[in-house]
N, C-alpha and C positions, 0 to 999 in steps of 0.2 A: 441446525445447519451445517453447523459446523463438524459436527458427528457424520451428518449425511455425504459432503464432500473429501471428509477423511476416509469414510467405506468405497467412498468411489473413486478413487488416488486409490486404494487399496485393491481394489479390481483391476482397473487398469493393469496396475504396475506386475499383479498374478497374472494377467491374460498375456502379457507381454512375454512372463517368463518363460510359462509353459508353451506359447509359439515360437519359441526360439528355432531357428536351425543348427543341427549337429554338422560340424563337416569334422571326418579322423581324417589323422595321418599314420603312415606305417610307425611303429614303435619298435618290431620285434618278429623274429618269425624263426620256426624250427623243422627238422623232418624229422620224422620216428622211421624205424628200421625199415625195409623191405620186408615183403611176406619168405620165405615161411618164419623168419624170426619174431620169437613171442606171440602174444596172443592180442595184441593189441590195433585189431584193424576192423573195417569197416564200419568206421565211427558217423554216426548219423545223427546223435543225439549228445546235446553238452549242457549242464546245467552246473553252478556253482553257488552251494549255498552257507552263508556267510555265517550265521549262526554256530554252524559245524564246523566252519572250513573244510567244507567237502568238495569236491570237483565230483561228478557225476558224468560217465559216459556211458553210450548206450550204444552198440552197433547193431545194421539190419540184418546181422544174422544170429540172432537170440542172445550176445554176449553183454552183459553190464558189468562195469568196474565202477568202484567209489577209492578214491584219493584222496588221503591229507597231506598236511605238512608240505604244500606247494609253493613257493616262494617265487619261482621262474618257469616260464613255458618249459625250457630245456629240462626240467626237474620232471618230469611227467613221462620221456626218455631214459634218463636215470634211474628213475623209481618205478617202472612198469610194473616188475617182478613183487612189488608189495602194495601194488594195488588189491583190494578185496575184490573178489571175480567170481561170477557167478553165469552161469550156463541157465536162463530164462525160458530160450523157445521161442519168444515174441521177437520179431523183427519190428524193431523200434525206430523211427524217423524224429521222433520229438519227444522231451525229456521234458517237465517243467515242476516246480518246488512251491507251492503256496505258504507262505511263511504266518498268514492269517488265522491257516484252518490244519495245518500242519497235514499238509496233502501230498502226494504226487500225481502227475498227468502224467500220458505216456499218449502218443498216436504209431499205429501200427499201420503196415503198407506191406500186404502181400505179393503175391503174381498177380497179373493179369488175366492170365491163363493157366490154367493146374499144368503142372512140369513135375521131373523126377524131384526135385526141391521139395515140392510140395501142394498138396490140392486145394487150398485156401486162397481166394482171388477177392476179397473182402479186406479194406479199410476201415479205421477207425475209432474213436476216443476215448480212452478210461481217465477214471480216476482213482485213488484208494487213499481212504483216511485209514481203514480196517480192511481186514481179508472176507470175502472175496470182492475186487473192485467193480467199481459201475460204469456203465455206461454216461458220457458226456455225448456222443455221436456213436448210436448203438452201428454195426457192423453193415459195410453196404460192398458192392461190386464196385470196381474201380473204376472210377468213370472214361476213363485213357489207359492204353498201354504205358505204363509204368509213371501214372501220374493220379498217384491219392491224397493221403493228408499229410504231411511233413513239419506243419510249423503251427504253436500253442506259444502261445503269449500270456501272462502273470499279470493282472496291475495290483499297485500296492495295497486296493483293497478287499482283492479277493476275486475281482471279476477277470473271467477267460474269455481270452479270443485263438479263434481258429481259422488257417488261412489253407485251403485246400491248397495243391499244387498248381494248379492251372486250368481250375474250375469245378464245380460240380455237376451231374451228371446234366448233361443239355448244354452247358457252357464251355468246355474245355477247346471247339475246333478254332481255325484261324479266321478269323471275317467277326468274330467274337469275340471282342477284346474287353468286357466288360465283364468281371465276375465279381463275389461275394464272398466277404467275410462274417463270421459268426462270431457271437458277443454273448457270454453266458454270465448274466449275473447273482451272484450268488443272494440263494431262499432259504428260507426255514428248515429246509430241509432239502437238502440236494440244488439242482440249481432251478431257476427259471427259465422259461421257454427263450431260445433264443435272440437278442436283435440283428438285422439282418443290413449290412451296411456295402455299399460298394466299392468297386476298385478296379482301375483300369492297369489291364497287365498289357505286359511290351510283349509282344507277339511276333516283332521284327527282328529277332536279336538272330537266328538262327533258321533262317530259312530253309534250306536245304536239306537243315537236321530230319528225316520220319517221323521220330516222336518229338525232340525238342525244337519242332517250327513252332508250337503251342506255347513255348516260354514255360518259368517255371517258381514257383517262393519256396525255397527249403526252407526258411526258417523266417518267425517273428519277434521277436522282443518287444517287450513295453519302453517306452521314454517317461510317459508318467500316464495320468487315466485317458486324456487325449490325444497322443501322438503314439506311433510306432513304430520301428523301425523294421522294413522289408528287405530282404534278402533274393532277388532277385538274378536268377544265375539259366544258363543251357548250354547244351556240347554241341559246339559249333561245328558238326560232319561232315565234311566232303567240300568243305571250305577253308576254316584255318584249323582243323582239328584242337580247336583251344576251347576251354571252358571261356564264356564272357560271362563279367557277373555284376550288378549293381548292387549299392546298399541303399537305401531310399528312405528318407523321415518322410512322413504320411500324417495327416492332421484329420481328426474327425470334423467332418463339417455337416451339419445335419444327420442322414442318412449316408451321406459320404466319404471316403477315403480319400482326402486329395495330396501327391505326391508334391513335394518341393521342385524347385525351379529344375534346380540341379542336383544328381546324387549325392548322400553325403558321405560315398568313397567309390571310386568307381578301378573296380580289381586288373584294369586293362590299360591302366593310362602309367607308365613310368615305375611300375612292378617290377620287384630286382629278381623274380621267380615267375615262370608261366604257370598259374594260379590254377587248382585240380579240384577237382569236386567239392564245392564247399558245401554242408548240406549244415553244420552245426553254431551256434554261437550262445554268449551267454556276457553278461556283464561281469564286471572281475573287483577289486576293490579301486577305490578312486586314488591318485598320487596327483599331488599340488593342486590339488581341488576339480583334476578333469576326468571326467572318466574314461575307463579303460573297457576295451572289449573284445574276449577273446572267440576266433572260428577256428573250426577243425572241418579237413578235409576227410571224404570215405577216397580211402583207396581199394575200394570194390570187390567182390569177391571173385574167387579165380587164382591161380596159381601165374597165368601165364601173361598177364600187363606188367609193368613197371612202375606203377606207382606208389608212391609213399605218402602216408598223412601227413598233409601239412598241417601249424598248428600257426595262425595270423594275429598277433597282438596288435590291435589298432587304437590312438589314443587320442582322447579330444584335443582340435584343437585350441 
């Protein structure tokens, strides 16, 4: 009986620990140089690999960067010429690393319609334990303009979450606020068939923007086996001409991912700069027992815009 009581106490406190709501505050931020200086532009994927002390940054126009010896977010700008730099031709939207199997994952989003840059109109998720990579989600046509797959999370046990930016095919239109995440469990060979979990996306943030009225999930990251952080953002064209963005903690409840009652962080409340096109995020080393989360913005292709890549460091309260 005593052992049973101890077990129940353990389960209770373990559940409480896993259900804690994270709240963040701004710790630091910096801006990288405007184009055309350097090559560190268009960053959409961000991942820190603690075992290698490496940062992996990937752009949506095919460039891949690996940094080491980064001690501060200001080091990215100072040491950009020391990064390992590769041109891959892949239009990355997310990169993740699974330490349990030494596997890289990446999401690709091409164009909705063929144009002078590319004839590829697909989006997909691949993973690579060895070459060639395999598909976790095979290529399919973007379900809406500029709305493919941008978000991957990997749990500590190696299971993989994938979220569409605005929903899968048939889910993207305003009036349908229920979309679905997919979770892939590691199998003996590859990955098992995906579990499907509903999520209520915010379609109300940018109603006057032609494509952004659908809302958008630009990244997700694992908190623990039953919780994720979800970054939702949209560009409020025609009204404020600014990005609206919130970071939500969600908890798995049956086949649904339930949002907390308030965001873990709101980038439009009391923020010291006008936040730009938030695309990537990754956990960094803890400080004083508190989690740190680094986010990066995409300064978008083309030379006519005046955007600068922003690096934003949040710290758990």
